C-alpha positions as CSV (number, residue, x, y, z in Angstrom):
1,M,133.4,90.6,122.0
2,S,134.3,93.1,119.3
3,Q,132.8,96.3,119.1
4,A,132.0,98.2,116.2
5,R,133.1,101.7,115.7
6,G,132.6,104.9,113.7
7,G,134.7,108.0,112.9
8,N,132.7,110.5,114.4
9,G,134.7,111.0,118.2
10,G,134.9,107.1,118.6
11,R,131.5,106.7,118.9
12,P,129.9,103.2,118.6
13,K,128.3,103.0,115.0
14,R,125.2,100.9,114.3
15,P,126.1,97.6,113.8
16,T,126.1,95.8,110.5
17,M,125.6,92.4,109.2
18,V,129.1,92.3,108.5
19,D,129.9,92.9,112.1
20,V,127.8,90.1,113.1
21,A,129.4,87.7,110.5
22,R,132.9,88.7,112.3
23,E,131.1,88.2,115.8
24,A,129.8,84.9,115.3
25,G,132.6,83.4,112.9
26,V,130.3,82.8,109.9
27,A,129.9,83.6,106.4
28,L,128.0,87.3,105.7
29,R,125.1,85.1,103.8
30,T,125.0,82.9,106.7
31,V,124.3,85.8,108.7
32,S,121.7,87.2,105.9
33,R,119.8,83.5,106.2
34,V,119.2,83.6,109.7
35,V,118.0,87.3,109.8
36,N,115.4,86.4,106.9
37,N,114.0,83.3,109.3
38,D,115.5,80.9,106.2
39,P,114.4,77.3,107.5
40,T,117.6,75.4,105.9
41,V,120.3,77.2,108.1
42,G,121.6,74.4,110.5
43,P,120.8,74.9,114.2
44,E,124.5,75.5,115.3
45,Y,125.1,78.0,112.9
46,V,121.7,79.7,114.0
47,S,122.9,79.7,118.1
48,K,126.2,81.3,117.0
49,V,124.4,84.2,114.7
50,E,122.0,84.8,117.3
51,A,124.1,85.3,119.9
52,A,126.4,87.3,118.1
53,I,123.0,89.5,117.2
54,A,122.3,89.5,121.1
55,A,125.8,91.0,121.7
56,L,126.0,93.5,119.5
57,N,122.8,94.8,119.7
58,F,122.0,94.6,116.0
59,R,118.9,95.4,114.4
60,P,118.3,94.4,110.6
61,D,118.0,97.6,108.2
62,E,114.4,97.9,107.2
63,R,114.9,100.1,104.5
64,A,117.4,97.0,102.6
65,R,114.9,94.0,103.2
66,Q,112.2,96.6,101.6
67,L,114.6,96.9,98.7
68,R,115.0,93.0,98.4
69,T,111.2,92.3,98.8
70,G,109.8,95.3,97.3
71,V,107.3,95.2,100.4
72,T,107.4,98.0,103.3
73,G,105.0,96.6,105.6
74,T,103.2,100.1,105.8
75,I,100.1,101.4,104.2
76,G,99.0,105.0,103.7
77,A,96.1,106.9,104.9
78,A,95.2,110.4,103.3
79,V,92.4,112.0,105.7
80,R,90.5,115.2,105.7
81,R,91.5,115.8,109.4
82,I,93.7,114.1,112.1
83,A,93.4,116.7,114.9
84,E,89.8,115.9,115.6
85,V,87.8,112.3,116.0
86,N,88.2,110.3,113.1
87,P,86.6,107.3,113.9
88,E,87.4,105.8,110.3
89,L,90.9,106.6,110.6
90,A,91.1,104.9,114.1
91,A,89.5,101.8,112.4
92,I,91.9,101.7,109.8
93,E,94.7,101.8,112.2
94,Q,93.1,98.9,114.2
95,T,92.5,96.8,111.3
96,A,96.1,97.4,109.7
97,R,97.7,96.5,113.0
98,D,96.3,93.5,113.4
99,C,96.8,92.4,109.9
100,G,100.8,93.2,110.9
101,L,101.1,96.5,108.6
102,T,101.9,100.0,110.3
103,L,100.0,103.2,109.0
104,L,101.1,106.5,107.9
105,A,98.6,109.0,108.4
106,A,98.6,112.9,107.2
107,S,95.6,115.4,107.0
108,T,94.7,117.2,103.9
109,D,92.7,119.7,105.8
110,F,90.0,120.0,103.0
111,D,92.9,121.6,100.8
112,E,93.0,120.2,97.2
113,P,96.8,121.6,96.8
114,R,98.1,119.4,100.0
115,E,96.0,116.7,99.4
116,R,97.7,116.4,96.1
117,E,101.4,117.1,97.6
118,I,100.9,114.2,100.5
119,L,99.3,111.7,97.7
120,I,102.3,112.1,95.9
121,S,104.6,112.4,98.5
122,M,103.3,108.3,99.9
123,C,103.2,107.3,96.1
124,R,107.3,108.4,96.0
125,Q,107.6,106.7,99.2
126,R,106.8,103.6,97.8
127,L,104.0,102.4,100.4
128,D,102.3,99.3,99.9
129,G,99.2,101.1,99.6
130,I,97.2,104.1,100.5
131,I,93.3,104.9,101.7
132,V,92.3,107.9,100.8
133,E,89.4,110.1,102.1
134,P,89.3,112.3,98.9
135,Y,88.5,115.9,98.9
136,G,90.2,117.3,95.5
137,E,87.8,117.4,92.1
138,N,90.2,115.7,90.3
139,H,92.5,112.8,90.8
140,A,93.9,111.7,87.3
141,Y,97.1,112.9,88.5
142,L,97.3,109.7,90.2
143,Q,96.6,107.3,86.8
144,P,100.4,106.8,86.1
145,E,100.6,105.7,89.9
146,L,98.1,103.2,89.4
147,D,99.4,102.3,86.1
148,A,102.9,101.3,87.9
149,G,101.0,99.0,90.6
150,M,100.2,101.4,93.5
151,P,96.7,99.9,95.0
152,L,94.7,102.5,96.1
153,V,91.2,102.8,98.3
154,A,88.8,105.8,98.5
155,M,86.8,105.9,101.5
156,D,83.8,108.0,101.8
157,R,83.2,108.8,98.6
158,P,84.4,107.8,95.1
159,M,87.9,109.5,93.5
160,S,87.5,111.5,90.2
161,G,89.2,110.7,87.1
162,I,90.2,107.5,88.3
163,S,88.9,104.3,88.8
164,V,89.6,102.6,91.9
165,D,87.9,100.4,95.1
166,C,85.5,102.6,96.9
167,V,83.5,102.2,100.5
168,M,81.2,104.4,101.5
169,S,77.9,104.7,103.6
170,D,74.6,104.5,101.9
171,N,73.8,108.7,101.5
172,A,70.7,108.3,99.9
173,S,69.0,105.5,102.0
174,G,70.0,107.5,105.2
175,I,68.2,110.8,104.2
176,G,65.0,108.6,102.9
177,I,65.5,107.3,107.0
178,A,65.2,110.6,108.1
179,F,62.9,112.1,106.3
180,H,60.4,109.3,106.5
181,H,60.9,109.0,110.2
182,L,60.1,112.7,110.8
183,S,56.8,112.5,108.6
184,Q,56.0,109.1,110.3
185,H,55.6,111.5,113.4
186,G,53.4,113.9,111.9
187,H,55.7,116.5,110.1
188,R,54.5,117.5,106.4
189,R,56.9,121.0,106.2
190,I,60.7,119.3,106.2
191,A,63.9,121.3,105.4
192,Y,67.4,119.9,105.1
193,I,70.9,122.3,105.9
194,G,73.7,120.2,104.5
195,D,77.0,120.2,103.0
196,S,78.2,122.1,99.7
197,E,76.8,119.8,96.4
198,L,80.7,120.5,95.4
199,V,81.4,117.7,98.1
200,F,79.7,114.0,96.6
201,S,78.4,113.3,100.0
202,G,76.6,116.6,99.9
203,R,75.4,116.3,96.8
204,E,74.5,112.7,97.1
205,R,72.5,113.8,100.4
206,A,70.5,117.0,98.6
207,A,69.3,114.8,95.9
208,A,67.9,112.4,98.0
209,F,66.1,115.1,100.0
210,R,64.8,116.9,97.1
211,A,63.6,113.0,95.8
212,A,61.6,112.8,99.3
213,L,59.9,115.7,99.0
214,R,58.9,114.9,95.5
215,A,57.8,111.7,96.5
216,H,55.8,113.3,99.3
217,G,54.2,115.8,96.8
218,Q,56.2,118.5,98.9
219,P,57.3,121.8,97.2
220,I,61.4,122.2,97.2
221,E,61.7,125.9,97.4
222,G,62.5,127.0,100.6
223,L,63.0,123.9,102.4
224,V,66.7,122.6,101.0
225,H,69.4,124.3,101.8
226,P,72.8,122.8,101.0
227,G,76.3,125.3,100.9
228,P,79.4,126.1,102.8
229,I,79.2,125.1,106.3
230,T,79.6,128.7,108.1
231,T,77.6,129.9,110.9
232,E,76.2,132.9,108.5
233,R,75.2,130.9,105.7
234,V,73.6,127.9,108.2
235,C,71.7,130.8,110.1
236,A,70.2,132.1,106.8
237,A,68.9,128.6,106.0
238,L,67.3,128.3,109.3
239,D,66.1,131.8,109.1
240,T,64.5,131.1,105.6
241,A,63.2,127.5,106.6
242,L,61.8,128.0,110.0
243,H,60.0,131.6,109.6
244,G,58.7,131.9,106.6
245,D,54.8,132.0,105.6
246,D,55.1,128.3,105.8
247,P,57.8,127.2,108.4
248,A,59.4,123.9,108.6
249,T,58.1,122.0,111.6
250,A,61.6,119.8,111.7
251,L,65.1,119.6,110.3
252,V,67.4,117.1,108.7
253,T,71.2,118.1,109.3
254,G,73.4,116.5,106.3
255,N,76.5,116.3,108.8
256,M,78.1,116.4,111.8
257,D,79.8,120.0,111.1
258,T,76.3,121.3,109.8
259,T,74.3,119.7,112.7
260,L,76.7,121.8,115.6
261,T,76.3,124.9,113.5
262,V,72.8,124.8,113.7
263,L,72.6,123.9,117.6
264,R,74.6,127.1,117.9
265,C,72.6,129.0,115.6
266,L,69.1,127.9,117.4
267,G,69.9,128.2,120.8
268,P,69.6,125.2,123.2
269,Q,65.9,126.7,124.0
270,A,64.9,126.6,120.5
271,A,66.7,123.5,119.7
272,A,64.7,122.0,122.1
273,Q,61.5,122.9,120.5
274,L,62.3,122.0,116.9
275,A,62.0,118.2,115.7
276,I,66.1,117.4,114.6
277,V,67.6,114.1,113.0
278,G,71.2,114.5,111.8
279,F,73.3,112.6,109.5
280,D,76.4,111.3,111.6
281,E,76.8,110.4,115.2
282,V,77.8,113.9,117.2
283,P,79.8,113.8,120.0
284,L,77.4,114.1,123.6
285,A,74.7,113.7,121.2
286,D,72.8,111.6,124.2
287,L,73.6,114.8,126.6
288,L,71.3,116.9,124.5
289,Q,67.9,117.8,125.8
290,P,65.9,116.3,124.3
291,A,68.6,113.9,123.0
292,L,69.7,114.0,119.3
293,T,68.2,111.2,117.1
294,V,71.1,110.8,114.2
295,V,71.4,108.7,111.4
296,A,74.5,107.0,112.5
297,Q,77.5,105.5,109.6
298,E,79.2,102.3,110.8
299,T,82.1,104.3,111.0
300,F,84.5,101.3,112.2
301,T,83.3,98.8,109.5
302,I,84.0,101.5,106.5
303,G,87.5,101.7,108.5
304,R,88.2,97.9,108.4
305,T,86.3,97.4,104.6
306,A,88.9,100.1,103.3
307,V,91.9,98.3,104.8
308,E,90.1,94.8,103.4
309,L,90.1,96.1,100.0
310,L,93.2,97.2,100.1
311,R,95.1,94.1,100.9
312,A,92.8,92.4,98.3
313,R,94.3,95.0,95.6
314,M,97.8,94.5,96.7
315,A,97.2,90.9,96.6
316,D,96.0,90.7,93.4
317,P,96.2,93.7,91.3
318,S,94.1,93.0,88.4
319,R,90.5,92.3,90.3
320,P,87.4,94.0,89.3
321,V,87.3,96.9,90.8
322,Q,85.0,97.2,93.6
323,T,82.3,99.6,95.7
324,V,81.4,98.7,98.8
325,V,78.0,100.5,100.1
326,V,77.4,100.1,103.9
327,P,74.1,100.4,105.6
328,V,73.3,103.3,107.8
329,T,71.2,102.9,111.2
330,L,68.8,105.2,112.9
331,K,69.2,106.3,116.6
332,V,66.1,107.1,118.4
333,R,66.7,109.4,121.3
334,G,64.0,112.3,121.8
335,S,64.9,115.2,119.0
336,G,63.8,113.5,115.7
337,E,60.2,112.3,117.8
338,L,58.8,115.8,118.7
339,K,55.3,116.5,117.0
340,P,54.6,119.4,115.1
């Protein structure tokens, strides 16, 4: 058996198709056809090439295949956080794997310049498509990539400045469900604390809560508190909502981070006495006393749908832009059922 050698101290180099052709005693083109599963190659040649491949421990150059076919078999996901639990990303990875795709993921860390850097880098790597959990206020800089055929799908919220497929939860319906649930349990003064309205989901949820107050003939002043999710800001909002002349007896929290901050600000004793419905599932929510009632997003469905939309766009770049709104589910556990 021949051994491919390199110039670095005689250390064996990675064998090439030229080495395989020499080992098998066939033409280079025959090796290429066997490697690419050409069904017209005679079985005797296939056997020779496969024996040479095994003898040399040859591995095809994936980069060469990608250049030839224009397909990488890899998709990107730019999400806001990786270090913490991210069920949508887990669903994307599983669905991609089921479809024979490899996932390259990066965390934007709620940083607009970092998001831009990551997305431009992914585009330059010529991935087959990219799923984005958007954070930045304007993504128009990606329009040339769209024009060049790069498939993009937004997840959790639309991308601004460009028109791309999107999958997200039914934010307005979720807030309405939470408000109605607390109202049915006798609460007439219900407050909301949520994310900044600079964020699409924060804006949608705060607007839906104001609409619910109006529909029930309730005033808005002192009851709606969107803003940055900081301990200082959330504690101040709680003080306004719960300790005014006409205090709220129930609370809707706008996302998981807000819920956790609210629980820390209240402390176990006060939290156990306040009716709360959180938007987003919260880790260990069933271990709280009482257990936390939440409006849960269908995170696996969102992640799976994002991959499906991306594959559909890859298959048919001219298809109409589609937005999929995924229903939410109320999970009744105890905190949202406390009476005033």
